[in-house]
N, C-alpha and C positions, 0 to 999 in steps of 0.2 A: 504494500500500500504506500503510495507516494505521500510523504509527510513534509509539511512546512511548519517549522517551529519559529514563531515570532516572539522574541524576548526583548526586554528592555534592560539595559545596563543599570538602570535605577530602580529595578523591581525589588521591593522590600519583602515580597512573599516567596519568590523563587530566585535562588542565587545562580551564579554562573555554572556551578556543577550540575544542577538540574538540566539546564539548557544544553550543556555540552555532553552529558552522559546519556541523554535520551536516545541518541543515535544508536547506541548499543542494543536498544529494544525494538528497533524498527526494521521490518523486513521490506526492503524496497528503497527507492530513492529518498534521500533525506537532505533537507536544506535548513540550515539555521540562519535566521536573519536577526541581527542584534541592532536595536534602535537605541540611539543616544538621546538623553534629555527627556525621556518619557518614563512615567512611573509604571506601576503594575496595571493601570487602567488604559491599556493600549487602544482599545476600540474608541474610547471617549477622547483620548488625548492625541491620537495620531490616526484619525479616521481615514484620511486620504492615502497616507502611506500604507496602512494596513489593507485598504481596498485594492490598491495597485498591486501589492504583493500577492494577495489572494487570487485576484483575477489572472495574474501572470502564472501562478502555480496551476490554476485550473486549466488555463489554455495549454500549458506545457504537457499536462497529463490527461488531456481530453481524449476520450475514446470515441471513435466515429462509428 
């Protein structure tokens, strides 16, 4: 399953180890995107960036 993990360097709930180690548990393509200057609340604080990343991920792994 293709996985996109969007994490913020300023996330107070999930540290860098969680973001970096998740790849070990994923079968399939894995991509980690780290955002700067955003807290745990990525959808609220970086709406446009998150939308762009999600749409790109979906396009990349689209099945016809």
